[in-house]
N, CA, C and O atoms as a GROMACS GRO file, in nm:
protein
  484
    1MET      N    1  -1.087  -0.902   1.813
    1MET     CA    2  -1.190  -0.844   1.729
    1MET      C    3  -1.152  -0.850   1.580
    1MET      O    4  -1.238  -0.873   1.495
    2ILE      N    5  -1.024  -0.830   1.549
    2ILE     CA    6  -0.986  -0.832   1.408
    2ILE      C    7  -0.903  -0.955   1.371
    2ILE      O    8  -0.869  -0.975   1.254
    3GLY      N    9  -0.869  -1.037   1.470
    3GLY     CA   10  -0.799  -1.160   1.438
    3GLY      C   11  -0.659  -1.173   1.493
    3GLY      O   12  -0.581  -1.255   1.444
    4GLY      N   13  -0.626  -1.097   1.594
    4GLY     CA   14  -0.496  -1.115   1.659
    4GLY      C   15  -0.386  -1.029   1.602
    4GLY      O   16  -0.410  -0.937   1.524
    5GLU      N   17  -0.263  -1.061   1.644
    5GLU     CA   18  -0.148  -0.978   1.610
    5GLU      C   19  -0.119  -0.973   1.460
    5GLU      O   20  -0.084  -0.868   1.408
    6ALA      N   21  -0.134  -1.085   1.391
    6ALA     CA   22  -0.107  -1.085   1.247
    6ALA      C   23  -0.204  -0.992   1.174
    6ALA      O   24  -0.165  -0.919   1.083
    7ALA      N   25  -0.330  -0.996   1.215
    7ALA     CA   26  -0.430  -0.909   1.154
    7ALA      C   27  -0.404  -0.763   1.188
    7ALA      O   28  -0.422  -0.675   1.104
    8LEU      N   29  -0.362  -0.736   1.311
    8LEU     CA   30  -0.330  -0.599   1.350
    8LEU      C   31  -0.210  -0.549   1.270
    8LEU      O   32  -0.208  -0.434   1.227
    9ALA      N   33  -0.111  -0.634   1.252
    9ALA     CA   34   0.006  -0.594   1.171
    9ALA      C   35  -0.037  -0.562   1.028
    9ALA      O   36   0.016  -0.468   0.969
   10ARG      N   37  -0.131  -0.639   0.971
   10ARG     CA   38  -0.180  -0.610   0.836
   10ARG      C   39  -0.251  -0.475   0.831
   10ARG      O   40  -0.234  -0.399   0.735
   11LEU      N   41  -0.329  -0.444   0.935
   11LEU     CA   42  -0.397  -0.315   0.940
   11LEU      C   43  -0.295  -0.201   0.942
   11LEU      O   44  -0.308  -0.104   0.867
   12VAL      N   45  -0.194  -0.213   1.026
   12VAL     CA   46  -0.092  -0.108   1.036
   12VAL      C   47  -0.016  -0.095   0.904
   12VAL      O   48   0.006   0.017   0.856
   13GLU      N   49   0.024  -0.204   0.845
   13GLU     CA   50   0.097  -0.200   0.718
   13GLU      C   51   0.012  -0.138   0.608
   13GLU      O   52   0.060  -0.055   0.532
   14THR      N   53  -0.114  -0.177   0.600
   14THR     CA   54  -0.204  -0.123   0.498
   14THR      C   55  -0.223   0.027   0.519
   14THR      O   56  -0.218   0.104   0.424
   15PHE      N   57  -0.244   0.067   0.644
   15PHE     CA   58  -0.262   0.208   0.676
   15PHE      C   59  -0.140   0.290   0.635
   15PHE      O   60  -0.154   0.393   0.570
   16TYR      N   61  -0.020   0.245   0.670
   16TYR     CA   62   0.099   0.324   0.637
   16TYR      C   63   0.136   0.316   0.490
   16TYR      O   64   0.200   0.407   0.438
   17ASP      N   65   0.097   0.210   0.422
   17ASP     CA   66   0.113   0.208   0.276
   17ASP      C   67   0.028   0.319   0.214
   17ASP      O   68   0.072   0.387   0.121
   18ILE      N   69  -0.092   0.337   0.266
   18ILE     CA   70  -0.181   0.443   0.218
   18ILE      C   71  -0.122   0.580   0.253
   18ILE      O   72  -0.116   0.669   0.168
   19ILE      N   73  -0.077   0.598   0.377
   19ILE     CA   74  -0.016   0.725   0.419
   19ILE      C   75   0.098   0.764   0.326
   19ILE      O   76   0.114   0.880   0.290
   20GLU      N   77   0.178   0.665   0.287
   20GLU     CA   78   0.298   0.693   0.208
   20GLU      C   79   0.272   0.705   0.058
   20GLU      O   80   0.360   0.753  -0.014
   21THR      N   81   0.156   0.663   0.010
   21THR     CA   82   0.133   0.662  -0.135
   21THR      C   83   0.009   0.738  -0.181
   21THR      O   84   0.006   0.787  -0.294
   22ASP      N   85  -0.092   0.748  -0.099
   22ASP     CA   86  -0.218   0.810  -0.138
   22ASP      C   87  -0.208   0.961  -0.117
   22ASP      O   88  -0.158   1.005  -0.013
   23PRO      N   89  -0.253   1.041  -0.213
   23PRO     CA   90  -0.249   1.187  -0.196
   23PRO      C   91  -0.320   1.234  -0.068
   23PRO      O   92  -0.280   1.336  -0.010
   24GLU      N   93  -0.422   1.163  -0.024
   24GLU     CA   94  -0.492   1.204   0.098
   24GLU      C   95  -0.408   1.180   0.223
   24GLU      O   96  -0.440   1.232   0.330
   25GLY      N   97  -0.303   1.102   0.211
   25GLY     CA   98  -0.213   1.078   0.322
   25GLY      C   99  -0.092   1.170   0.324
   25GLY      O  100  -0.011   1.163   0.417
   26ALA      N  101  -0.079   1.256   0.224
   26ALA     CA  102   0.041   1.340   0.212
   26ALA      C  103   0.066   1.427   0.334
   26ALA      O  104   0.181   1.440   0.377
   27SER      N  105  -0.038   1.486   0.390
   27SER     CA  106  -0.016   1.574   0.506
   27SER      C  107   0.029   1.494   0.628
   27SER      O  108   0.108   1.543   0.708
   28ILE      N  109  -0.020   1.373   0.643
   28ILE     CA  110   0.019   1.289   0.756
   28ILE      C  111   0.162   1.239   0.735
   28ILE      O  112   0.242   1.232   0.828
   29HIS      N  113   0.192   1.205   0.613
   29HIS     CA  114   0.329   1.164   0.579
   29HIS      C  115   0.426   1.278   0.612
   29HIS      O  116   0.532   1.254   0.670
   30ALA      N  117   0.389   1.400   0.576
   30ALA     CA  118   0.474   1.516   0.604
   30ALA      C  119   0.491   1.538   0.754
   30ALA      O  120   0.599   1.577   0.799
   31LEU      N  121   0.386   1.515   0.832
   31LEU     CA  122   0.397   1.529   0.977
   31LEU      C  123   0.500   1.432   1.035
   31LEU      O  124   0.576   1.468   1.124
   32HIS      N  125   0.501   1.311   0.983
   32HIS     CA  126   0.599   1.214   1.031
   32HIS      C  127   0.741   1.258   0.997
   32HIS      O  128   0.834   1.235   1.074
   33LEU      N  129   0.757   1.322   0.884
   33LEU     CA  130   0.890   1.369   0.845
   33LEU      C  131   0.936   1.484   0.935
   33LEU      O  132   1.056   1.500   0.959
   34LYS      N  133   0.841   1.564   0.985
   34LYS     CA  134   0.874   1.673   1.078
   34LYS      C  135   0.906   1.619   1.217
   34LYS      O  136   0.983   1.678   1.292
   35GLY      N  137   0.846   1.507   1.249
   35GLY     CA  138   0.863   1.449   1.382
   35GLY      C  139   0.986   1.362   1.389
   35GLY      O  140   1.097   1.407   1.359
   36PHE      N  141   0.966   1.240   1.427
   36PHE     CA  142   1.077   1.147   1.448
   36PHE      C  143   1.106   1.061   1.326
   36PHE      O  144   1.186   0.968   1.333
   37GLY      N  145   1.041   1.091   1.213
   37GLY     CA  146   1.066   1.017   1.091
   37GLY      C  147   0.979   0.894   1.078
   37GLY      O  148   0.894   0.866   1.163
   38LEU      N  149   1.001   0.823   0.970
   38LEU     CA  150   0.917   0.708   0.937
   38LEU      C  151   0.976   0.574   0.977
   38LEU      O  152   0.904   0.474   0.977
   39ALA      N  153   1.102   0.570   1.012
   39ALA     CA  154   1.169   0.442   1.036
   39ALA      C  155   1.102   0.362   1.146
   39ALA      O  156   1.095   0.239   1.138
   40HIS      N  157   1.053   0.428   1.248
   40HIS     CA  158   0.997   0.357   1.363
   40HIS      C  159   0.846   0.347   1.364
   40HIS      O  160   0.790   0.272   1.444
   41VAL      N  161   0.779   0.420   1.277
   41VAL     CA  162   0.637   0.445   1.294
   41VAL      C  163   0.549   0.320   1.281
   41VAL      O  164   0.453   0.304   1.357
   42ARG      N  165   0.580   0.232   1.190
   42ARG     CA  166   0.497   0.113   1.174
   42ARG      C  167   0.504   0.023   1.297
   42ARG      O  168   0.402  -0.024   1.347
   43GLN      N  169   0.624   0.001   1.346
   43GLN     CA  170   0.639  -0.083   1.465
   43GLN      C  171   0.576  -0.017   1.586
   43GLN      O  172   0.508  -0.083   1.665
   44ALA      N  173   0.597   0.113   1.602
   44ALA     CA  174   0.540   0.184   1.716
   44ALA      C  175   0.387   0.182   1.712
   44ALA      O  176   0.322   0.164   1.814
   45GLN      N  177   0.331   0.201   1.594
   45GLN     CA  178   0.185   0.198   1.580
   45GLN      C  179   0.131   0.059   1.615
   45GLN      O  180   0.032   0.047   1.687
   46PHE      N  181   0.196  -0.044   1.566
   46PHE     CA  182   0.155  -0.182   1.599
   46PHE      C  183   0.162  -0.203   1.750
   46PHE      O  184   0.067  -0.254   1.810
   47GLU      N  185   0.272  -0.164   1.810
   47GLU     CA  186   0.290  -0.184   1.954
   47GLU      C  187   0.184  -0.108   2.034
   47GLU      O  188   0.127  -0.161   2.129
   48PHE      N  189   0.158   0.016   1.994
   48PHE     CA  190   0.058   0.095   2.065
   48PHE      C  191  -0.081   0.033   2.050
   48PHE      O  192  -0.152   0.014   2.148
   49LEU      N  193  -0.119   0.002   1.926
   49LEU     CA  194  -0.253  -0.050   1.903
   49LEU      C  195  -0.274  -0.186   1.969
   49LEU      O  196  -0.387  -0.218   2.007
   50SER      N  197  -0.170  -0.264   1.983
   50SER     CA  198  -0.183  -0.391   2.052
   50SER      C  199  -0.238  -0.368   2.193
   50SER      O  200  -0.336  -0.432   2.233
   51GLY      N  201  -0.177  -0.279   2.267
   51GLY     CA  202  -0.226  -0.248   2.401
   51GLY      C  203  -0.358  -0.175   2.400
   51GLY      O  204  -0.444  -0.200   2.485
   52PHE      N  205  -0.376  -0.084   2.306
   52PHE     CA  206  -0.498  -0.004   2.296
   52PHE      C  207  -0.621  -0.094   2.280
   52PHE      O  208  -0.728  -0.066   2.335
   53PHE      N  209  -0.604  -0.202   2.203
   53PHE     CA  210  -0.716  -0.293   2.178
   53PHE      C  211  -0.718  -0.414   2.270
   53PHE      O  212  -0.786  -0.512   2.242
   54GLY      N  213  -0.642  -0.408   2.380
   54GLY     CA  214  -0.653  -0.512   2.481
   54GLY      C  215  -0.552  -0.624   2.473
   54GLY      O  216  -0.561  -0.720   2.550
   55GLY      N  217  -0.458  -0.615   2.382
   55GLY     CA  218  -0.354  -0.717   2.371
   55GLY      C  219  -0.233  -0.679   2.455
   55GLY      O  220  -0.242  -0.595   2.544
   56PRO      N  221  -0.120  -0.742   2.426
   56PRO     CA  222   0.002  -0.710   2.500
   56PRO      C  223   0.037  -0.561   2.488
   56PRO      O  224   0.017  -0.499   2.384
   57HIS      N  225   0.089  -0.506   2.595
   57HIS     CA  226   0.122  -0.364   2.603
   57HIS      C  227   0.267  -0.339   2.562
   57HIS      O  228   0.347  -0.291   2.641
   58TYR      N  229   0.299  -0.373   2.438
   58TYR     CA  230   0.436  -0.362   2.390
   58TYR      C  231   0.490  -0.220   2.398
   58TYR      O  232   0.603  -0.198   2.441
   59TYR      N  233   0.408  -0.123   2.357
   59TYR     CA  234   0.454   0.016   2.356
   59TYR      C  235   0.483   0.063   2.497
   59TYR      O  236   0.588   0.122   2.523
   60LEU      N  237   0.392   0.038   2.587
   60LEU     CA  238   0.409   0.077   2.726
   60LEU      C  239   0.535   0.013   2.785
   60LEU      O  240   0.610   0.079   2.856
   61GLU      N  241   0.556  -0.113   2.756
   61GLU     CA  242   0.674  -0.183   2.808
   61GLU      C  243   0.804  -0.123   2.755
   61GLU      O  244   0.903  -0.112   2.827
   62ARG      N  245   0.802  -0.083   2.628
   62ARG     CA  246   0.923  -0.030   2.566
   62ARG      C  247   0.947   0.116   2.600
   62ARG      O  248   1.061   0.158   2.621
   63MET      N  249   0.840   0.194   2.604
   63MET     CA  250   0.854   0.339   2.618
   63MET      C  251   0.823   0.391   2.759
   63MET      O  252   0.858   0.504   2.792
   64GLY      N  253   0.759   0.311   2.841
   64GLY     CA  254   0.727   0.353   2.977
   64GLY      C  255   0.598   0.430   2.991
   64GLY      O  256   0.558   0.465   3.102
   65HIS      N  257   0.532   0.458   2.882
   65HIS     CA  258   0.401   0.524   2.882
   65HIS      C  259   0.332   0.490   2.750
   65HIS      O  260   0.395   0.442   2.656
   66ALA      N  261   0.202   0.515   2.747
   66ALA     CA  262   0.126   0.499   2.622
   66ALA      C  263   0.026   0.613   2.610
   66ALA      O  264  -0.090   0.592   2.574
   67ASN      N  265   0.072   0.733   2.641
   67ASN     CA  266  -0.012   0.851   2.638
   67ASN      C  267  -0.007   0.914   2.499
   67ASN      O  268   0.096   0.967   2.456
   68LEU      N  269  -0.120   0.907   2.429
   68LEU     CA  270  -0.125   0.958   2.291
   68LEU      C  271  -0.089   1.106   2.282
   68LEU      O  272  -0.016   1.145   2.191
   69ARG      N  273  -0.140   1.186   2.372
   69ARG     CA  274  -0.111   1.330   2.366
   69ARG      C  275   0.038   1.358   2.385
   69ARG      O  276   0.094   1.444   2.318
   70THR      N  277   0.101   1.285   2.475
   70THR     CA  278   0.245   1.300   2.495
   70THR      C  279   0.321   1.259   2.370
   70THR      O  280   0.416   1.327   2.330
   71MET      N  281   0.280   1.150   2.310
   71MET     CA  282   0.348   1.100   2.189
   71MET      C  283   0.342   1.200   2.075
   71MET      O  284   0.433   1.206   1.993
   72HIS      N  285   0.234   1.278   2.069
   72HIS     CA  286   0.212   1.367   1.955
   72HIS      C  287   0.229   1.515   1.988
   72HIS      O  288   0.201   1.600   1.904
   73ALA      N  289   0.276   1.547   2.108
   73ALA     CA  290   0.287   1.686   2.152
   73ALA      C  291   0.382   1.769   2.066
   73ALA      O  292   0.368   1.891   2.061
   74HIS      N  293   0.476   1.706   2.000
   74HIS     CA  294   0.578   1.777   1.923
   74HIS      C  295   0.530   1.819   1.784
   74HIS      O  296   0.605   1.884   1.710
   75ILE      N  297   0.408   1.783   1.746
   75ILE     CA  298   0.358   1.819   1.614
   75ILE      C  299   0.223   1.890   1.625
   75ILE      O  300   0.146   1.865   1.717
   76GLU      N  301   0.198   1.979   1.529
   76GLU     CA  302   0.070   2.049   1.525
   76GLU      C  303  -0.032   1.962   1.453
   76GLU      O  304  -0.011   1.916   1.341
   77ILE      N  305  -0.143   1.941   1.522
   77ILE     CA  306  -0.251   1.859   1.466
   77ILE      C  307  -0.378   1.942   1.469
   77ILE      O  308  -0.431   1.974   1.576
   78GLY      N  309  -0.426   1.976   1.350
   78GLY     CA  310  -0.549   2.052   1.336
   78GLY      C  311  -0.658   1.966   1.275
   78GLY      O  312  -0.639   1.846   1.255
   79PRO      N  313  -0.772   2.026   1.247
   79PRO     CA  314  -0.884   1.951   1.190
   79PRO      C  315  -0.849   1.880   1.059
   79PRO      O  316  -0.895   1.768   1.035
   80ALA      N  317  -0.769   1.944   0.975
   80ALA     CA  318  -0.734   1.883   0.846
   80ALA      C  319  -0.650   1.757   0.865
   80ALA      O  320  -0.668   1.658   0.795
   81GLU      N  321  -0.557   1.761   0.961
   81GLU     CA  322  -0.472   1.645   0.987
   81GLU      C  323  -0.554   1.531   1.048
   81GLU      O  324  -0.534   1.414   1.014
   82VAL      N  325  -0.645   1.566   1.138
   82VAL     CA  326  -0.732   1.464   1.197
   82VAL      C  327  -0.812   1.396   1.087
   82VAL      O  328  -0.819   1.273   1.082
   83GLU      N  329  -0.872   1.475   1.000
   83GLU     CA  330  -0.956   1.417   0.894
   83GLU      C  331  -0.873   1.335   0.795
   83GLU      O  332  -0.917   1.230   0.751
   84ALA      N  333  -0.754   1.382   0.761
   84ALA     CA  334  -0.668   1.305   0.670
   84ALA      C  335  -0.631   1.170   0.731
   84ALA      O  336  -0.636   1.068   0.663
   85TRP      N  337  -0.594   1.171   0.858
   85TRP     CA  338  -0.559   1.046   0.927
   85TRP      C  339  -0.678   0.949   0.926
   85TRP      O  340  -0.664   0.831   0.894
   86LEU      N  341  -0.795   1.003   0.960
   86LEU     CA  342  -0.915   0.918   0.963
   86LEU      C  343  -0.952   0.867   0.825
   86LEU      O  344  -0.996   0.753   0.811
   87THR      N  345  -0.936   0.950   0.723
   87THR     CA  346  -0.965   0.907   0.586
   87THR      C  347  -0.874   0.791   0.546
   87THR      O  348  -0.920   0.693   0.487
   88CYS      N  349  -0.747   0.802   0.578
   88CYS     CA  350  -0.653   0.694   0.546
   88CYS      C  351  -0.686   0.567   0.623
   88CYS      O  352  -0.674   0.457   0.570
   89MET      N  353  -0.726   0.581   0.749
   89MET     CA  354  -0.763   0.462   0.826
   89MET      C  355  -0.890   0.400   0.771
   89MET      O  356  -0.901   0.277   0.765
   90ARG      N  357  -0.987   0.482   0.731
   90ARG     CA  358  -1.109   0.426   0.669
   90ARG      C  359  -1.073   0.346   0.544
   90ARG      O  360  -1.128   0.238   0.520
   91LYS      N  361  -0.981   0.399   0.465
   91LYS     CA  362  -0.938   0.328   0.344
   91LYS      C  363  -0.870   0.196   0.378
   91LYS      O  364  -0.894   0.095   0.313
   92ALA      N  365  -0.786   0.196   0.480
   92ALA     CA  366  -0.717   0.072   0.521
   92ALA      C  367  -0.819  -0.032   0.567
   92ALA      O  368  -0.810  -0.148   0.529
   93ILE      N  369  -0.914   0.011   0.648
   93ILE     CA  370  -1.017  -0.081   0.698
   93ILE      C  371  -1.099  -0.134   0.582
   93ILE      O  372  -1.132  -0.253   0.578
   94ALA      N  373  -1.132  -0.048   0.486
   94ALA     CA  374  -1.210  -0.093   0.369
   94ALA      C  375  -1.130  -0.194   0.287
   94ALA      O  376  -1.186  -0.293   0.240
   95GLN      N  377  -1.001  -0.171   0.268
   95GLN     CA  378  -0.919  -0.264   0.190
   95GLN      C  379  -0.912  -0.401   0.256
   95GLN      O  380  -0.902  -0.503   0.188
   96LEU      N  381  -0.917  -0.404   0.388
   96LEU     CA  382  -0.907  -0.531   0.460
   96LEU      C  383  -1.043  -0.599   0.476
   96LEU      O  384  -1.051  -0.710   0.527
   97ASP      N  385  -1.149  -0.532   0.431
   97ASP     CA  386  -1.282  -0.592   0.420
   97ASP      C  387  -1.333  -0.651   0.553
   97ASP      O  388  -1.380  -0.764   0.557
   98TYR      N  389  -1.322  -0.573   0.659
   98TYR     CA  390  -1.375  -0.616   0.787
   98TYR      C  391  -1.527  -0.618   0.785
   98TYR      O  392  -1.590  -0.549   0.705
   99ASP      N  393  -1.583  -0.696   0.871
   99ASP     CA  394  -1.727  -0.695   0.895
   99ASP      C  395  -1.769  -0.551   0.927
   99ASP      O  396  -1.694  -0.478   0.990
  100ALA      N  397  -1.888  -0.511   0.883
  100ALA     CA  398  -1.934  -0.373   0.901
  100ALA      C  399  -1.936  -0.331   1.048
  100ALA      O  400  -1.900  -0.218   1.080
  101ASP      N  401  -1.976  -0.421   1.137
  101ASP     CA  402  -1.978  -0.387   1.279
  101ASP      C  403  -1.837  -0.367   1.334
  101ASP      O  404  -1.814  -0.276   1.414
  102VAL      N  405  -1.744  -0.451   1.292
  102VAL     CA  406  -1.605  -0.438   1.335
  102VAL      C  407  -1.547  -0.307   1.282
  102VAL      O  408  -1.481  -0.233   1.356
  103ALA      N  409  -1.572  -0.279   1.156
  103ALA     CA  410  -1.521  -0.155   1.096
  103ALA      C  411  -1.576  -0.033   1.170
  103ALA      O  412  -1.502   0.061   1.198
  104ALA      N  413  -1.705  -0.035   1.201
  104ALA     CA  414  -1.766   0.077   1.272
  104ALA      C  415  -1.706   0.093   1.412
  104ALA      O  416  -1.681   0.205   1.456
  105THR      N  417  -1.684  -0.018   1.480
  105THR     CA  418  -1.625  -0.012   1.614
  105THR      C  419  -1.483   0.043   1.608
  105THR      O  420  -1.446   0.129   1.688
  106LEU      N  421  -1.404  -0.005   1.513
  106LEU     CA  422  -1.268   0.046   1.497
  106LEU      C  423  -1.270   0.196   1.471
  106LEU      O  424  -1.196   0.271   1.535
  107MET      N  425  -1.354   0.240   1.379
  107MET     CA  426  -1.356   0.382   1.345
  107MET      C  427  -1.407   0.467   1.460
  107MET      O  428  -1.365   0.582   1.475
  108ARG      N  429  -1.496   0.415   1.541
  108ARG     CA  430  -1.541   0.489   1.659
  108ARG      C  431  -1.422   0.515   1.753
  108ARG      O  432  -1.403   0.626   1.801
  109HIS      N  433  -1.343   0.410   1.779
  109HIS     CA  434  -1.226   0.426   1.865
  109HIS      C  435  -1.123   0.520   1.802
  109HIS      O  436  -1.069   0.608   1.870
  110PHE      N  437  -1.096   0.501   1.673
  110PHE     CA  438  -0.997   0.584   1.607
  110PHE      C  439  -1.041   0.731   1.599
  110PHE      O  440  -0.960   0.821   1.616
  111THR      N  441  -1.169   0.754   1.575
  111THR     CA  442  -1.220   0.890   1.566
  111THR      C  443  -1.207   0.962   1.700
  111THR      O  444  -1.161   1.076   1.706
  112ARG      N  445  -1.246   0.895   1.806
  112ARG     CA  446  -1.234   0.955   1.940
  112ARG      C  447  -1.088   0.988   1.971
  112ARG      O  448  -1.058   1.097   2.021
  113SER      N  449  -0.999   0.896   1.941
  113SER     CA  450  -0.857   0.918   1.970
  113SER      C  451  -0.799   1.030   1.884
  113SER      O  452  -0.726   1.116   1.933
  114ALA      N  453  -0.830   1.028   1.755
  114ALA     CA  454  -0.776   1.130   1.665
  114ALA      C  455  -0.825   1.268   1.704
  114ALA      O  456  -0.748   1.364   1.702
  115GLN      N  457  -0.951   1.280   1.739
  115GLN     CA  458  -1.006   1.409   1.781
  115GLN      C  459  -0.937   1.459   1.908
  115GLN      O  460  -0.916   1.579   1.925
  116ALA      N  461  -0.903   1.368   1.997
  116ALA     CA  462  -0.838   1.406   2.123
  116ALA      C  463  -0.697   1.460   2.100
  116ALA      O  464  -0.644   1.532   2.185
  117LEU      N  465  -0.637   1.427   1.988
  117LEU     CA  466  -0.500   1.473   1.959
  117LEU      C  467  -0.495   1.612   1.898
  117LEU      O  468  -0.388   1.672   1.888
  118ARG      N  469  -0.608   1.663   1.857
  118ARG     CA  470  -0.612   1.795   1.793
  118ARG      C  471  -0.559   1.898   1.892
  118ARG      O  472  -0.609   1.911   2.004
  119ASN      N  473  -0.458   1.973   1.849
  119ASN     CA  474  -0.397   2.073   1.938
  119ASN      C  475  -0.382   2.210   1.873
  119ASN      O  476  -0.322   2.300   1.931
  120THR      N  477  -0.438   2.226   1.754
  120THR     CA  478  -0.442   2.357   1.688
  120THR      C  479  -0.579   2.378   1.627
  120THR      O  480  -0.648   2.282   1.594
  121PRO      N  481  -0.618   2.506   1.612
  121PRO     CA  482  -0.753   2.536   1.557
  121PRO      C  483  -0.766   2.501   1.409
  121PRO      O  484  -0.872   2.520   1.350
   0.00000   0.00000   0.00000
């Protein structure tokens, strides 16, 4: 849908560049610092999204599961964190100038997943 692994890697890199530099990504950046840190996050996100979007299941093969709630159980995720994450992903998708239908489809999947991770009021 977005052009294969190279395109997915660009999406992940663009997204985490935003998380690490844009003020709207500050809360998500801080969550990563509370969790397992930033060293692994870009590769893990790429691996997870590859399988999530129908490609090779790299994350599952490496970690033995691909359960989003399990992956994020160690951090508090409320409405503000969900919205910050989605805002940063919208910015990444906009920077990569995807077709409007592709962008809408991506955001539909990301919104559903992000909302499912909410574990605090």
